[in-house]
C-alpha positions as CSV (number, residue, x, y, z in Angstrom):
1,X,141.3,92.9,107.1
2,X,143.4,89.8,107.6
3,X,146.3,89.3,105.0
4,X,146.7,85.3,103.8
5,X,150.2,85.5,102.6
6,X,151.3,87.5,105.3
7,X,149.9,84.6,108.0
8,X,150.8,82.0,105.6
9,X,154.4,83.3,106.2
10,X,154.4,83.6,109.9
11,X,153.0,79.6,110.2
12,X,155.9,78.6,107.8
13,X,158.3,80.3,109.8
14,X,157.0,78.6,113.0
15,X,157.0,75.3,111.5
16,X,160.6,76.1,110.4
17,X,161.7,76.9,113.9
18,X,160.0,73.9,115.4
19,X,157.1,75.5,116.8
20,X,153.5,74.8,116.6
21,X,151.6,77.4,114.6
22,X,148.3,77.0,116.5
23,X,147.0,80.1,115.2
24,X,143.5,81.5,116.4
25,X,141.1,83.5,113.9
26,X,138.3,85.9,114.5
27,X,134.6,85.0,112.6
28,X,135.8,88.2,110.1
29,X,139.2,86.0,109.5
30,X,137.0,83.2,108.5
31,X,134.8,85.1,106.4
32,X,137.8,86.2,104.7
33,X,139.5,82.7,104.4
34,X,135.8,81.4,103.5
35,X,135.5,84.3,100.5
36,X,139.0,83.5,99.0
37,X,138.4,79.7,99.2
38,X,135.3,80.2,97.2
39,X,137.1,82.6,94.5
40,X,140.1,80.0,93.8
41,X,137.2,77.2,94.0
42,X,135.5,78.6,91.1
43,X,138.7,79.2,89.6
44,X,139.9,75.8,89.9
45,X,143.2,77.6,90.6
46,X,144.5,74.6,93.2
47,X,147.8,75.5,93.7
48,X,147.3,79.1,94.8
49,X,145.0,77.2,97.7
50,X,147.8,76.0,98.8
51,X,148.5,78.8,101.4
52,X,145.0,79.1,103.0
53,X,144.9,75.2,103.2
54,X,148.3,75.3,105.6
55,X,146.7,78.3,107.5
56,X,143.4,76.3,108.0
57,X,145.5,73.2,108.9
58,X,147.6,74.9,111.5
59,X,145.0,76.8,113.5
60,X,142.8,76.3,116.9
61,X,140.3,77.8,115.2
62,X,137.6,75.4,113.9
63,X,134.1,76.6,112.1
64,X,131.6,74.9,109.9
65,X,131.5,77.6,107.6
66,X,134.0,76.2,105.3
67,X,132.4,73.0,105.3
68,X,131.0,73.5,101.7
69,X,134.0,74.7,100.1
70,X,136.0,72.1,101.4
71,X,133.9,69.8,100.1
72,X,133.7,70.9,97.1
73,X,137.5,71.3,96.7
74,X,138.0,67.6,97.8
75,X,135.1,66.5,94.9
76,X,136.8,68.9,92.2
77,X,140.5,69.2,92.5
78,X,142.8,67.4,90.2
79,X,145.9,67.9,91.8
80,X,146.8,65.2,94.1
81,X,149.4,67.0,96.0
82,X,146.8,69.6,96.7
83,X,144.0,66.8,97.2
84,X,146.5,65.7,100.0
85,X,146.5,69.2,101.9
86,X,142.6,69.6,101.4
87,X,142.2,66.4,103.2
88,X,144.2,67.2,106.4
89,X,142.3,70.3,106.2
90,X,139.2,68.4,106.2
91,X,140.4,66.5,109.1
92,X,140.8,69.7,110.9
93,X,137.9,71.7,110.0
94,X,135.3,69.2,109.4
95,X,136.3,65.8,111.2
96,X,137.5,67.6,114.4
97,X,134.8,70.0,114.2
98,X,131.9,67.9,114.3
99,X,133.5,65.7,117.0
100,X,134.1,68.8,119.5
101,X,129.9,69.7,118.9
102,X,129.5,66.0,119.4
103,X,127.9,65.8,116.6
104,X,127.9,62.6,113.7
105,X,129.7,63.4,110.5
106,X,127.3,64.5,107.6
107,X,126.5,61.4,104.6
108,X,127.3,63.7,102.2
109,X,130.9,64.0,103.9
110,X,131.0,60.2,104.0
111,X,130.2,60.1,100.5
112,X,133.1,62.2,99.3
113,X,135.7,60.1,101.5
114,X,133.9,57.1,99.6
115,X,134.7,58.1,96.6
116,X,138.3,58.6,97.2
117,X,138.9,55.0,98.4
118,X,141.1,53.1,95.9
119,X,142.4,56.8,94.1
120,X,144.8,55.9,91.5
121,X,147.3,58.1,93.3
122,X,148.4,56.0,96.5
123,X,149.2,59.1,98.7
124,X,146.1,60.5,98.4
125,X,144.6,57.4,98.8
126,X,146.6,56.8,102.2
127,X,145.8,60.1,103.6
128,X,141.6,59.5,102.8
129,X,142.4,56.1,104.7
130,X,143.6,58.0,107.4
131,X,140.9,60.5,107.6
132,X,138.7,57.3,107.3
133,X,140.6,55.6,110.4
134,X,139.8,58.5,112.4
135,X,136.2,58.2,112.2
136,X,135.7,56.0,114.9
137,X,132.5,53.6,114.7
138,X,131.6,55.6,111.3
139,X,134.6,54.0,109.3
140,X,132.0,50.9,109.4
141,X,130.1,52.8,106.7
142,X,133.4,52.1,104.2
143,X,134.0,48.3,104.8
144,X,133.3,46.8,101.8
145,X,134.6,49.7,99.7
146,X,137.9,49.4,101.5
147,X,138.3,45.8,101.6
148,X,137.5,45.4,97.9
149,X,140.6,48.7,97.1
150,X,143.1,46.5,99.5
151,X,146.3,46.8,97.8
152,X,147.8,43.9,96.7
153,X,150.9,41.7,97.2
154,X,153.4,44.1,95.7
155,X,152.1,46.9,97.8
156,X,155.2,46.4,100.0
157,X,157.3,47.9,97.5
158,X,155.5,51.5,97.6
159,X,155.8,53.0,101.0
160,X,152.2,54.5,100.4
161,X,150.5,51.4,99.2
162,X,152.8,49.8,102.1
163,X,150.7,51.9,104.6
164,X,147.2,51.5,103.0
165,X,147.6,47.9,103.5
166,X,148.7,48.6,107.5
167,X,145.4,51.1,107.7
168,X,143.1,48.9,106.2
169,X,144.5,45.6,108.6
170,X,144.2,48.3,111.2
171,X,140.6,48.8,110.4
172,X,140.0,44.9,109.8
173,X,141.1,44.2,113.2
174,X,138.7,47.0,114.9
175,X,135.5,46.2,112.8
176,X,136.1,42.1,113.7
């Protein structure tokens, strides 16, 4: 059986040495990851999710089996640092996985992202916008909510709010 901490240390070692981990995992490994994700979600032990999130963000293995756990974690996580990491995993394990299969993203996922628009933490808001920007034509779903949440004049003094403004302006040009 795969050891999550051992895999996490290997990923960190590769990242520190400037290598891209790009780990590949079997269906059995993904089941172990899913079971651990469920266990930690149920305990709401968000900090303990970090090693698993790091592994899932640095793998070339995409698997829809993780979808419910990722959605649950996005909805329930109250740790902003971990929420940013979960969004990174959602980009890979949900968005990239659906694009690879040539499928549109499920409506419940879009609703979860919409719920994070204008998040009180500017970094969470920024990373949510980055995901939305990567949705292509499906980003139009969020137009009204995004325009309402656009940071004001003083956003230029906060790096994350400034990035949010820039992403929103990019989306506005795309939406025409």
